[in-house]
ZADO-1210 file (C-alpha; in nm, 4 decimals, padded with zeros to 6 digits):
<atoms>
<atom x="00.0000" y="00.0000" z="00.0000" code="MET" pos="1"/>
<atom x="00.1394" y="00.3419" z="-00.0991" code="SER" pos="2"/>
<atom x="00.1536" y="00.6484" z="00.1230" code="GLU" pos="3"/>
<atom x="00.1307" y="01.0103" z="00.0142" code="ILE" pos="4"/>
<atom x="00.2728" y="01.2430" z="00.2791" code="ARG" pos="5"/>
<atom x="00.1343" y="01.5986" z="00.2533" code="VAL" pos="6"/>
<atom x="00.1664" y="01.8883" z="00.5007" code="ASN" pos="7"/>
<atom x="-00.0675" y="02.1291" z="00.3223" code="ASN" pos="8"/>
<atom x="-00.2172" y="02.2249" z="-00.0129" code="ILE" pos="9"/>
<atom x="-00.2294" y="02.5959" z="-00.0977" code="THR" pos="10"/>
<atom x="-00.2301" y="02.8240" z="-00.3960" code="ASN" pos="11"/>
<atom x="00.1069" y="02.9357" z="-00.5318" code="ARG" pos="12"/>
<atom x="00.1669" y="03.2251" z="-00.2928" code="ASP" pos="13"/>
<atom x="00.0663" y="03.0162" z="00.0101" code="GLY" pos="14"/>
<atom x="-00.2081" y="03.2581" z="00.1173" code="SER" pos="15"/>
<atom x="-00.5075" y="03.0217" z="00.1033" code="THR" pos="16"/>
<atom x="-00.5771" y="02.6540" z="00.0867" code="GLY" pos="17"/>
<atom x="-00.7013" y="02.3499" z="00.2707" code="THR" pos="18"/>
<atom x="-00.4736" y="02.2001" z="00.5339" code="THR" pos="19"/>
<atom x="-00.4206" y="01.8280" z="00.4789" code="VAL" pos="20"/>
<atom x="-00.2693" y="01.6819" z="00.7941" code="ALA" pos="21"/>
<atom x="-00.1708" y="01.3324" z="00.8889" code="GLY" pos="22"/>
<atom x="-00.0968" y="01.0618" z="00.6315" code="ILE" pos="23"/>
<atom x="-00.3358" y="01.0250" z="00.3362" code="PRO" pos="24"/>
<atom x="-00.3340" y="00.6527" z="00.2571" code="VAL" pos="25"/>
<atom x="-00.3962" y="00.5061" z="-00.0869" code="VAL" pos="26"/>
<atom x="-00.6156" y="00.2060" z="-00.0047" code="ASP" pos="27"/>
<atom x="-00.7228" y="00.1048" z="-00.3553" code="SER" pos="28"/>
<atom x="-00.6309" y="00.1540" z="-00.7202" code="THR" pos="29"/>
<atom x="-00.8913" y="00.4254" z="-00.7676" code="SER" pos="30"/>
<atom x="-00.8896" y="00.6676" z="-00.4741" code="HIS" pos="31"/>
<atom x="-00.7222" y="00.7717" z="-00.1490" code="PHE" pos="32"/>
<atom x="-00.8687" y="00.8606" z="00.1876" code="VAL" pos="33"/>
<atom x="-00.7866" y="01.2001" z="00.3418" code="VAL" pos="34"/>
<atom x="-00.7731" y="01.1762" z="00.7243" code="PRO" pos="35"/>
<atom x="-01.0398" y="01.3637" z="00.9161" code="SER" pos="36"/>
<atom x="-01.0720" y="01.5093" z="01.2640" code="GLY" pos="37"/>
<atom x="-00.9161" y="01.7986" z="01.4533" code="ASP" pos="38"/>
<atom x="-00.5464" y="01.8574" z="01.3866" code="THR" pos="39"/>
<atom x="-00.4729" y="01.8067" z="01.7562" code="ALA" pos="40"/>
<atom x="-00.5966" y="01.4493" z="01.7162" code="GLU" pos="41"/>
<atom x="-00.4077" y="01.3706" z="01.3954" code="ARG" pos="42"/>
<atom x="-00.0485" y="01.4589" z="01.4837" code="GLY" pos="43"/>
<atom x="-00.0189" y="01.7026" z="01.1937" code="SER" pos="44"/>
<atom x="00.2813" y="01.9201" z="01.1112" code="ARG" pos="45"/>
<atom x="00.2560" y="02.2877" z="01.0376" code="GLY" pos="46"/>
<atom x="00.1564" y="02.4002" z="01.3876" code="ARG" pos="47"/>
<atom x="00.3033" y="02.7101" z="01.5489" code="GLY" pos="48"/>
<atom x="00.3099" y="02.7593" z="01.9264" code="LEU" pos="49"/>
<atom x="00.3125" y="03.1044" z="02.0864" code="PHE" pos="50"/>
<atom x="00.4071" y="03.1580" z="02.4488" code="GLY" pos="51"/>
<atom x="00.2625" y="03.4796" z="02.5926" code="LEU" pos="52"/>
<atom x="00.5079" y="03.5300" z="02.8769" code="LEU" pos="53"/>
<atom x="00.4377" y="03.8807" z="03.0022" code="TYR" pos="54"/>
<atom x="00.1305" y="04.1028" z="03.0150" code="SER" pos="55"/>
<atom x="00.2017" y="04.4187" z="03.2116" code="SER" pos="56"/>
<atom x="00.2377" y="04.4214" z="03.5057" code="PRO" pos="57"/>
<atom x="00.2653" y="04.0430" z="03.5485" code="SER" pos="58"/>
<atom x="00.4539" y="03.7449" z="03.4107" code="ASN" pos="59"/>
<atom x="00.2212" y="03.4957" z="03.2397" code="THR" pos="60"/>
<atom x="00.2403" y="03.1293" z="03.1363" code="ASN" pos="61"/>
<atom x="-00.0068" y="03.1066" z="02.8467" code="THR" pos="62"/>
<atom x="00.0591" y="02.8917" z="02.5376" code="ILE" pos="63"/>
<atom x="-00.1531" y="02.9336" z="02.2225" code="GLU" pos="64"/>
<atom x="-00.1308" y="02.7670" z="01.8823" code="TYR" pos="65"/>
<atom x="-00.2238" y="02.8191" z="01.5179" code="ALA" pos="66"/>
<atom x="-00.2009" y="02.6200" z="01.1948" code="THR" pos="67"/>
<atom x="00.0521" y="02.8226" z="00.9965" code="ILE" pos="68"/>
<atom x="-00.0821" y="02.7296" z="00.6520" code="ALA" pos="69"/>
<atom x="-00.4303" y="02.8554" z="00.7434" code="THR" pos="70"/>
<atom x="-00.5041" y="03.2184" z="00.8307" code="LEU" pos="71"/>
<atom x="-00.6934" y="03.2832" z="01.1516" code="GLY" pos="72"/>
<atom x="-00.6777" y="03.3428" z="01.5246" code="ASN" pos="73"/>
<atom x="-00.4960" y="03.1257" z="01.7766" code="THR" pos="74"/>
<atom x="-00.6449" y="02.8587" z="02.0029" code="THR" pos="75"/>
<atom x="-00.5569" y="02.7895" z="02.3663" code="ASP" pos="76"/>
<atom x="-00.2941" y="02.5150" z="02.4064" code="PHE" pos="77"/>
<atom x="-00.2157" y="02.5068" z="02.7799" code="GLY" pos="78"/>
<atom x="00.0183" y="02.6611" z="03.0373" code="ASP" pos="79"/>
<atom x="00.3874" y="02.6558" z="03.1247" code="LEU" pos="80"/>
<atom x="00.4862" y="02.5110" z="03.4635" code="THR" pos="81"/>
<atom x="00.5883" y="02.8597" z="03.5787" code="GLN" pos="82"/>
<atom x="00.4847" y="03.2115" z="03.4818" code="ALA" pos="83"/>
<atom x="00.7989" y="03.3816" z="03.3524" code="ARG" pos="84"/>
<atom x="00.9131" y="03.6197" z="03.0819" code="ARG" pos="85"/>
<atom x="01.2151" y="03.6340" z="02.8481" code="TYR" pos="86"/>
<atom x="01.2424" y="03.2545" z="02.8111" code="ALA" pos="87"/>
<atom x="01.3910" y="03.0862" z="02.5019" code="GLN" pos="88"/>
<atom x="01.2126" y="02.8300" z="02.2849" code="ALA" pos="89"/>
<atom x="01.3328" y="02.5504" z="02.0596" code="SER" pos="90"/>
<atom x="01.1507" y="02.2612" z="01.8924" code="SER" pos="91"/>
<atom x="01.1727" y="01.9356" z="01.7030" code="SER" pos="92"/>
<atom x="00.8948" y="01.8056" z="01.4781" code="SER" pos="93"/>
<atom x="00.7179" y="01.6665" z="01.7869" code="THR" pos="94"/>
<atom x="00.8384" y="01.8444" z="02.1004" code="ARG" pos="95"/>
<atom x="00.8736" y="02.2103" z="02.2052" code="ALA" pos="96"/>
<atom x="01.1175" y="02.3019" z="02.4829" code="VAL" pos="97"/>
<atom x="01.1064" y="02.6348" z="02.6715" code="ILE" pos="98"/>
<atom x="01.4257" y="02.7253" z="02.8551" code="SER" pos="99"/>
<atom x="01.5083" y="02.9722" z="03.1300" code="GLY" pos="100"/>
<atom x="01.3375" y="03.3050" z="03.1808" code="GLY" pos="101"/>
<atom x="01.2889" y="03.5660" z="03.4486" code="TYR" pos="102"/>
<atom x="01.0509" y="03.5604" z="03.7460" code="VAL" pos="103"/>
<atom x="01.1858" y="03.7976" z="04.0118" code="SER" pos="104"/>
<atom x="01.5317" y="03.6844" z="03.9024" code="SER" pos="105"/>
<atom x="01.6669" y="03.4567" z="03.6300" code="ALA" pos="106"/>
<atom x="01.5690" y="03.0868" z="03.6493" code="VAL" pos="107"/>
<atom x="01.7123" y="02.7600" z="03.5130" code="ASN" pos="108"/>
<atom x="01.3774" y="02.5912" z="03.4424" code="THR" pos="109"/>
<atom x="01.3282" y="02.3890" z="03.1213" code="ILE" pos="110"/>
<atom x="00.9699" y="02.2891" z="03.0278" code="ASP" pos="111"/>
<atom x="00.8385" y="02.0862" z="02.7362" code="TYR" pos="112"/>
<atom x="00.5128" y="02.0121" z="02.5550" code="VAL" pos="113"/>
<atom x="00.4171" y="01.7674" z="02.2800" code="GLU" pos="114"/>
<atom x="00.3308" y="01.9916" z="01.9841" code="ILE" pos="115"/>
<atom x="00.0691" y="01.7669" z="01.8198" code="HIS" pos="116"/>
<atom x="-00.1401" y="01.7529" z="02.1389" code="SER" pos="117"/>
<atom x="-00.2700" y="02.0222" z="02.3728" code="THR" pos="118"/>
<atom x="-00.2135" y="02.0485" z="02.7467" code="GLY" pos="119"/>
<atom x="00.0086" y="02.1954" z="03.0135" code="ASN" pos="120"/>
<atom x="00.3877" y="02.1830" z="03.0026" code="ALA" pos="121"/>
<atom x="00.5940" y="01.9360" z="03.2043" code="MET" pos="122"/>
<atom x="00.9402" y="01.9516" z="03.3557" code="ASP" pos="123"/>
<atom x="01.2244" y="01.8609" z="03.1161" code="PHE" pos="124"/>
<atom x="01.5327" y="01.9372" z="03.3280" code="GLY" pos="125"/>
<atom x="01.7559" y="02.2320" z="03.4195" code="ASP" pos="126"/>
<atom x="01.9842" y="02.4678" z="03.2335" code="ARG" pos="127"/>
<atom x="02.3582" y="02.4793" z="03.3007" code="LEU" pos="128"/>
<atom x="02.3196" y="02.8420" z="03.4057" code="GLU" pos="129"/>
<atom x="02.0179" y="03.0555" z="03.4836" code="VAL" pos="130"/>
<atom x="01.9451" y="03.2822" z="03.1910" code="GLY" pos="131"/>
<atom x="01.6986" y="03.4883" z="02.9886" code="TYR" pos="132"/>
<atom x="01.6581" y="03.7489" z="02.7142" code="ASP" pos="133"/>
<atom x="01.7209" y="03.5999" z="02.3696" code="SER" pos="134"/>
<atom x="01.4599" y="03.4894" z="02.1153" code="SER" pos="135"/>
<atom x="01.4297" y="03.2520" z="01.8231" code="GLY" pos="136"/>
<atom x="01.4674" y="02.8812" z="01.7523" code="VAL" pos="137"/>
<atom x="01.7938" y="02.6989" z="01.6860" code="VAL" pos="138"/>
<atom x="01.7359" y="02.3268" z="01.6333" code="SER" pos="139"/>
<atom x="01.8234" y="02.0455" z="01.3955" code="ASN" pos="140"/>
<atom x="01.5387" y="01.8279" z="01.5198" code="GLY" pos="141"/>
<atom x="01.7707" y="01.6220" z="01.7401" code="ILE" pos="142"/>
<atom x="01.9213" y="01.8956" z="01.9563" code="ARG" pos="143"/>
<atom x="01.7791" y="02.2271" z="02.0729" code="GLY" pos="144"/>
<atom x="02.0273" y="02.5109" z="02.1361" code="TYR" pos="145"/>
<atom x="02.0078" y="02.8129" z="02.3681" code="PHE" pos="146"/>
<atom x="02.2601" y="03.0932" z="02.3435" code="MET" pos="147"/>
<atom x="02.3282" y="03.4599" z="02.3930" code="GLY" pos="148"/>
<atom x="02.1239" y="03.5171" z="02.7072" code="ASP" pos="149"/>
<atom x="02.1961" y="03.6761" z="03.0444" code="GLN" pos="150"/>
<atom x="02.3079" y="03.6701" z="03.3220" code="PRO" pos="151"/>
<atom x="02.5939" y="03.4230" z="03.3426" code="GLY" pos="152"/>
<atom x="02.4958" y="03.2851" z="03.6839" code="GLY" pos="153"/>
<atom x="02.8100" y="03.1523" z="03.8500" code="THR" pos="154"/>
<atom x="03.0067" y="03.2257" z="03.5311" code="GLN" pos="155"/>
<atom x="02.9739" y="03.6050" z="03.4819" code="PRO" pos="156"/>
<atom x="03.2290" y="03.5964" z="03.2004" code="GLY" pos="157"/>
<atom x="02.9743" y="03.4026" z="02.9955" code="ARG" pos="158"/>
<atom x="02.7075" y="03.6740" z="03.0020" code="ILE" pos="159"/>
<atom x="02.5608" y="03.6843" z="02.6512" code="GLY" pos="160"/>
<atom x="02.8062" y="03.4163" z="02.5288" code="LYS" pos="161"/>
<atom x="02.7122" y="03.0769" z="02.6746" code="LEU" pos="162"/>
<atom x="02.5845" y="02.8104" z="02.4290" code="ILE" pos="163"/>
<atom x="02.4093" y="02.5059" z="02.5765" code="GLN" pos="164"/>
<atom x="02.1907" y="02.2366" z="02.4253" code="TYR" pos="165"/>
<atom x="01.9420" y="01.9623" z="02.5061" code="ILE" pos="166"/>
<atom x="01.8519" y="01.6416" z="02.3213" code="THR" pos="167"/>
<atom x="01.4772" y="01.6496" z="02.2528" code="PHE" pos="168"/>
<atom x="01.4208" y="01.2759" z="02.2865" code="ALA" pos="169"/>
<atom x="01.5883" y="01.2548" z="02.6284" code="ASN" pos="170"/>
<atom x="01.4596" y="01.4610" z="02.9183" code="LYS" pos="171"/>
<atom x="01.7425" y="01.5891" z="03.1344" code="GLY" pos="172"/>
<atom x="01.9713" y="01.8816" z="03.2037" code="ASN" pos="173"/>
<atom x="02.1364" y="02.0948" z="02.9357" code="ALA" pos="174"/>
<atom x="02.4910" y="02.0225" z="02.8116" code="THR" pos="175"/>
<atom x="02.7728" y="02.2709" z="02.7442" code="PHE" pos="176"/>
<atom x="02.8320" y="02.3400" z="02.3722" code="PHE" pos="177"/>
<atom x="03.0744" y="02.6328" z="02.3715" code="GLY" pos="178"/>
<atom x="03.0783" y="03.0116" z="02.3745" code="GLU" pos="179"/>
<atom x="02.9949" y="03.2833" z="02.1253" code="LEU" pos="180"/>
<atom x="03.2866" y="03.4969" z="02.0180" code="SER" pos="181"/>
<atom x="03.0708" y="03.8094" z="02.0658" code="THR" pos="182"/>
<atom x="02.8050" y="03.8808" z="02.3287" code="ARG" pos="183"/>
<atom x="02.4487" y="03.8837" z="02.1942" code="HIS" pos="184"/>
<atom x="02.2265" y="03.9825" z="02.4892" code="ILE" pos="185"/>
<atom x="01.8720" y="04.0163" z="02.3504" code="GLY" pos="186"/>
<atom x="01.9722" y="03.8787" z="02.0093" code="GLY" pos="187"/>
<atom x="01.7551" y="03.6759" z="01.7706" code="ALA" pos="188"/>
<atom x="01.8249" y="03.3240" z="01.6433" code="GLN" pos="189"/>
<atom x="01.7306" y="03.0904" z="01.3568" code="CYS" pos="190"/>
<atom x="01.8769" y="02.7831" z="01.1899" code="SER" pos="191"/>
<atom x="01.8986" y="02.5338" z="00.9108" code="SER" pos="192"/>
<atom x="01.9573" y="02.1687" z="00.9996" code="SER" pos="193"/>
<atom x="02.3341" y="02.2302" z="01.0013" code="THR" pos="194"/>
<atom x="02.3860" y="02.5934" z="01.1075" code="ARG" pos="195"/>
<atom x="02.2544" y="02.8100" z="01.3896" code="GLY" pos="196"/>
<atom x="02.2618" y="03.1909" z="01.3595" code="LEU" pos="197"/>
<atom x="02.2363" y="03.4612" z="01.6242" code="ILE" pos="198"/>
<atom x="02.2207" y="03.8310" z="01.5343" code="ALA" pos="199"/>
<atom x="02.2081" y="04.1694" z="01.7029" code="GLY" pos="200"/>
<atom x="02.1510" y="04.2285" z="02.0717" code="GLY" pos="201"/>
<atom x="02.3658" y="04.4019" z="02.3303" code="GLY" pos="202"/>
<atom x="02.7441" y="04.3774" z="02.3529" code="ASN" pos="203"/>
<atom x="02.6713" y="04.5589" z="02.5963" code="PRO" pos="204"/>
<atom x="02.5817" y="04.8337" z="02.3478" code="SER" pos="205"/>
<atom x="02.3411" y="04.7351" z="02.0682" code="VAL" pos="206"/>
<atom x="02.5126" y="04.5790" z="01.7658" code="GLN" pos="207"/>
<atom x="02.4446" y="04.4411" z="01.4169" code="ASN" pos="208"/>
<atom x="02.6840" y="04.1431" z="01.4209" code="SER" pos="209"/>
<atom x="02.5688" y="03.7966" z="01.3034" code="ILE" pos="210"/>
<atom x="02.7484" y="03.4833" z="01.4292" code="GLN" pos="211"/>
<atom x="02.6946" y="03.1169" z="01.3438" code="TYR" pos="212"/>
<atom x="02.7658" y="02.7760" z="01.4935" code="ILE" pos="213"/>
<atom x="02.7794" y="02.4329" z="01.3285" code="THR" pos="214"/>
<atom x="02.5097" y="02.2316" z="01.5043" code="LEU" pos="215"/>
<atom x="02.6520" y="01.8819" z="01.4727" code="THR" pos="216"/>
<atom x="02.9753" y="01.9786" z="01.6502" code="THR" pos="217"/>
<atom x="03.0541" y="02.1547" z="01.9753" code="THR" pos="218"/>
<atom x="03.2636" y="02.4677" z="02.0076" code="GLY" pos="219"/>
<atom x="03.2529" y="02.8409" z="01.9508" code="GLY" pos="220"/>
<atom x="03.0942" y="03.0663" z="01.6901" code="SER" pos="221"/>
<atom x="03.2238" y="03.2174" z="01.3651" code="THR" pos="222"/>
<atom x="03.1513" y="03.5588" z="01.2116" code="ASP" pos="223"/>
<atom x="02.8748" y="03.5488" z="00.9481" code="PHE" pos="224"/>
<atom x="02.8197" y="03.9158" z="00.8557" code="GLY" pos="225"/>
<atom x="02.6057" y="04.2098" z="00.9697" code="ASP" pos="226"/>
<atom x="02.2400" y="04.3076" z="00.9886" code="LEU" pos="227"/>
<atom x="02.1325" y="04.6145" z="00.7878" code="THR" pos="228"/>
<atom x="02.1168" y="04.8089" z="01.1180" code="SER" pos="229"/>
<atom x="02.1911" y="04.7643" z="01.4870" code="ILE" pos="230"/>
<atom x="01.8978" y="04.6190" z="01.6814" code="ARG" pos="231"/>
<atom x="01.7904" y="04.4206" z="01.9848" code="ASN" pos="232"/>
<atom x="01.4724" y="04.2656" z="02.1258" code="ASN" pos="233"/>
<atom x="01.3861" y="04.1465" z="01.7756" code="HIS" pos="234"/>
<atom x="01.2807" y="03.8009" z="01.6577" code="SER" pos="235"/>
<atom x="01.3849" y="03.5595" z="01.3873" code="SER" pos="236"/>
<atom x="01.2630" y="03.2624" z="01.1851" code="THR" pos="237"/>
<atom x="01.3137" y="03.1108" z="00.8435" code="GLY" pos="238"/>
<atom x="01.3399" y="02.8114" z="00.6141" code="SER" pos="239"/>
<atom x="01.6353" y="02.5769" z="00.5683" code="SER" pos="240"/>
<atom x="01.7700" y="02.8278" z="00.3148" code="ILE" pos="241"/>
<atom x="01.6774" y="03.1733" z="00.4469" code="ARG" pos="242"/>
<atom x="01.6842" y="03.3347" z="00.7881" code="GLY" pos="243"/>
<atom x="01.4637" y="03.6379" z="00.8628" code="LEU" pos="244"/>
<atom x="01.5319" y="03.8935" z="01.1377" code="PHE" pos="245"/>
<atom x="01.2187" y="04.0856" z="01.2272" code="VAL" pos="246"/>
<atom x="01.1485" y="04.4282" z="01.3770" code="SER" pos="247"/>
<atom x="01.3010" y="04.5199" z="01.7171" code="GLY" pos="248"/>
<atom x="01.4616" y="04.8383" z="01.8436" code="GLN" pos="249"/>
<atom x="01.7636" y="05.0249" z="01.7021" code="ASP" pos="250"/>
<atom x="01.7230" y="05.2301" z="01.9419" code="PRO" pos="251"/>
<atom x="01.3867" y="05.3479" z="01.8073" code="ALA" pos="252"/>
<atom x="01.1264" y="05.0817" z="01.7296" code="PHE" pos="253"/>
<atom x="01.1744" y="04.9508" z="01.3755" code="THR" pos="254"/>
<atom x="00.9533" y="04.7520" z="01.1369" code="ASN" pos="255"/>
<atom x="01.2440" y="04.6386" z="00.9177" code="ALA" pos="256"/>
<atom x="01.2741" y="04.2734" z="00.8118" code="ILE" pos="257"/>
<atom x="01.6233" y="04.1565" z="00.7076" code="ASP" pos="258"/>
<atom x="01.7155" y="03.8275" z="00.5443" code="TYR" pos="259"/>
<atom x="02.0269" y="03.6173" z="00.4938" code="VAL" pos="260"/>
<atom x="02.1089" y="03.2968" z="00.3079" code="THR" pos="261"/>
<atom x="02.1975" y="03.0586" z="00.5917" code="ILE" pos="262"/>
<atom x="02.4252" y="02.8294" z="00.3886" code="THR" pos="263"/>
<atom x="02.6538" y="03.1181" z="00.2877" code="SER" pos="264"/>
<atom x="02.8055" y="03.4076" z="00.4803" code="THR" pos="265"/>
<atom x="02.7613" y="03.7785" z="00.4193" code="GLY" pos="266"/>
<atom x="02.5632" y="04.0821" z="00.5223" code="ASN" pos="267"/>
<atom x="02.1843" y="04.0816" z="00.5522" code="ALA" pos="268"/>
<atom x="01.9605" y="04.2337" z="00.2846" code="LEU" pos="269"/>
<atom x="01.6295" y="04.4188" z="00.3118" code="ASP" pos="270"/>
<atom x="01.3278" y="04.1865" z="00.2867" code="PHE" pos="271"/>
<atom x="01.0429" y="04.4307" z="00.3488" code="GLY" pos="272"/>
<atom x="00.8529" y="04.5743" z="00.6438" code="ASP" pos="273"/>
<atom x="00.6541" y="04.4269" z="00.9299" code="ALA" pos="274"/>
<atom x="00.3016" y="04.5649" z="00.9698" code="ILE" pos="275"/>
<atom x="00.3936" y="04.7169" z="01.3067" code="THR" pos="276"/>
<atom x="00.7240" y="04.8350" z="01.4504" code="ALA" pos="277"/>
<atom x="00.7451" y="04.6101" z="01.7545" code="VAL" pos="278"/>
<atom x="00.9877" y="04.4669" z="02.0090" code="ARG" pos="279"/>
<atom x="00.9465" y="04.1536" z="02.2157" code="GLY" pos="280"/>
<atom x="00.7521" y="03.9670" z="01.9458" code="GLY" pos="281"/>
<atom x="00.7762" y="03.5971" z="01.8622" code="GLY" pos="282"/>
<atom x="00.8406" y="03.4505" z="01.5165" code="SER" pos="283"/>
<atom x="00.8204" y="03.1011" z="01.3718" code="THR" pos="284"/>
<atom x="00.7524" y="02.9261" z="01.0402" code="SER" pos="285"/>
<atom x="00.6406" y="02.6167" z="00.8529" code="ASN" pos="286"/>
<atom x="00.9460" y="02.6713" z="00.6274" code="SER" pos="287"/>
<atom x="00.7210" y="02.8309" z="00.3630" code="ILE" pos="288"/>
<atom x="00.5486" y="03.1007" z="00.5610" code="ARG" pos="289"/>
<atom x="00.7054" y="03.3067" z="00.8408" code="GLY" pos="290"/>
<atom x="00.4645" y="03.4340" z="01.1075" code="VAL" pos="291"/>
<atom x="00.5262" y="03.7162" z="01.3576" code="PHE" pos="292"/>
<atom x="00.3135" y="03.7498" z="01.6710" code="ALA" pos="293"/>
<atom x="00.2659" y="03.9807" z="01.9673" code="GLY" pos="294"/>
<atom x="00.5164" y="04.2153" z="02.1272" code="GLY" pos="295"/>
<atom x="00.4743" y="04.5779" z="02.2216" code="TYR" pos="296"/>
<atom x="00.4805" y="04.9118" z="02.0460" code="THR" pos="297"/>
<atom x="00.5155" y="05.0150" z="02.3494" code="PRO" pos="298"/>
<atom x="00.1565" y="04.9014" z="02.4198" code="ALA" pos="299"/>
<atom x="00.1137" y="04.5232" z="02.4069" code="ALA" pos="300"/>
<atom x="-00.0434" y="04.3920" z="02.0859" code="ILE" pos="301"/>
<atom x="-00.2131" y="04.0667" z="01.9855" code="ASN" pos="302"/>
<atom x="-00.1676" y="04.0861" z="01.6093" code="THR" pos="303"/>
<atom x="-00.0152" y="03.8099" z="01.3957" code="ILE" pos="304"/>
<atom x="00.1250" y="03.8774" z="01.0473" code="SER" pos="305"/>
<atom x="00.3084" y="03.6675" z="00.7907" code="TYR" pos="306"/>
<atom x="00.5354" y="03.6681" z="00.4871" code="VAL" pos="307"/>
<atom x="00.6277" y="03.4091" z="00.2255" code="THR" pos="308"/>
<atom x="00.9915" y="03.3317" z="00.3061" code="ILE" pos="309"/>
<atom x="01.1126" y="03.2550" z="-00.0475" code="SER" pos="310"/>
<atom x="01.0016" y="03.5966" z="-00.1767" code="THR" pos="311"/>
<atom x="01.0537" y="03.9506" z="-00.0497" code="THR" pos="312"/>
<atom x="00.7856" y="04.2009" z="00.0482" code="GLY" pos="313"/>
<atom x="00.5882" y="04.3482" z="00.3339" code="ASN" pos="314"/>
<atom x="00.4056" y="04.1416" z="00.5957" code="ALA" pos="315"/>
<atom x="00.0319" y="04.0646" z="00.5646" code="ILE" pos="316"/>
<atom x="-00.2300" y="04.0206" z="00.8375" code="ASP" pos="317"/>
<atom x="-00.2680" y="03.6597" z="00.9595" code="PHE" pos="318"/>
<atom x="-00.5041" y="03.6882" z="01.2581" code="GLY" pos="319"/>
<atom x="-00.4883" y="03.7581" z="01.6301" code="ASP" pos="320"/>
<atom x="-00.3580" y="03.6029" z="01.9492" code="LEU" pos="321"/>
<atom x="-00.6201" y="03.5404" z="02.2171" code="ILE" pos="322"/>
<atom x="-00.4229" y="03.7534" z="02.4626" code="GLY" pos="323"/>
<atom x="-00.1779" y="04.0420" z="02.4436" code="ASN" pos="324"/>
<atom x="00.1885" y="03.9499" z="02.4653" code="GLY" pos="325"/>
<atom x="00.4387" y="04.2160" z="02.5705" code="HIS" pos="326"/>
<atom x="00.6905" y="03.9327" z="02.5506" code="ASN" pos="327"/>
<atom x="00.6054" y="03.6505" z="02.3075" code="THR" pos="328"/>
<atom x="00.8114" y="03.3432" z="02.2181" code="ARG" pos="329"/>
<atom x="00.7312" y="03.1104" z="01.9294" code="ALA" pos="330"/>
<atom x="00.8330" y="02.7777" z="01.7762" code="CYS" pos="331"/>
<atom x="00.6857" y="02.5165" z="01.5432" code="SER" pos="332"/>
<atom x="00.7046" y="02.1562" z="01.4279" code="ASP" pos="333"/>
<atom x="00.8245" y="02.2514" z="01.0774" code="SER" pos="334"/>
<atom x="01.0710" y="02.5423" z="01.0977" code="HIS" pos="335"/>
<atom x="01.3866" y="02.5721" z="00.8870" code="GLY" pos="336"/>
<atom x="01.6047" y="02.3633" z="01.1148" code="GLY" pos="337"/>
<atom x="01.3831" y="02.0610" z="01.0498" code="LEU" pos="338"/>
<atom x="01.4393" y="02.0648" z="00.6732" code="GLY" pos="339"/>
</atoms>
């Protein structure tokens, strides 16, 4: 019996279409059966998770989700084990891991959820060092990486430089990977299945530097190039080919979207503009469409917008978050690091 594996069917620009999730099975010589039921029941790919981690004046623990191929508002997913802001997220095709954050001080908590289901997060393990304040997803589907955050805990020399990783399939504490050559406090991150990028952030002054690591090894980072402008508190996502760096502050709020080709090195180029100049937003993708959610302007917003990663142009309205997210983190089961 043959299998046809399909994530989604859309028109050519990816703006509309029917999501086909699960495994359509050819069970005769004349037709095939498309699986039915809610996507949460079918283990589909193409789901984006959004953690709303701060709504002034309080930390929050809300997780929401959306199907990236289909425009619309988010749906409640569950809660983190602890209300905290400025955490980092990473994900495989099945599991999302949320690392660190800030309560009244930095924490070393690592939570996880199963992306295809809904429900509250569970304990995964602990970080090497407490830390917070970087955004984006660096993952090759086997390992999830966290880098460029602050403070350095018992290792103050590592502030903004520590790289640590977890193995998604094995719950447990994080492992030391290496150190960035340049501090990236409040930087943004994205990846292919072989390279992880981090860009911008404080050094301690705001910078435009981009660094990369090779995910299958351990060690330090290498210079990649520069963003089109200095910025921090921005977000990033992409496909296996392109990385996008979205909005942020430089020092004024900016709506600029930059892009790079992950497999090469060089300076970023202008992609287009986000709908709103925002900081503290969360970005993720299904490797075709990049979505940008939440943040503040300085008022908290609940808007979600999107672009088609393989083209260039300005962002388009996607829908709304249920809540407002001053500080939003995002990941998915089909981002660029997963191929």
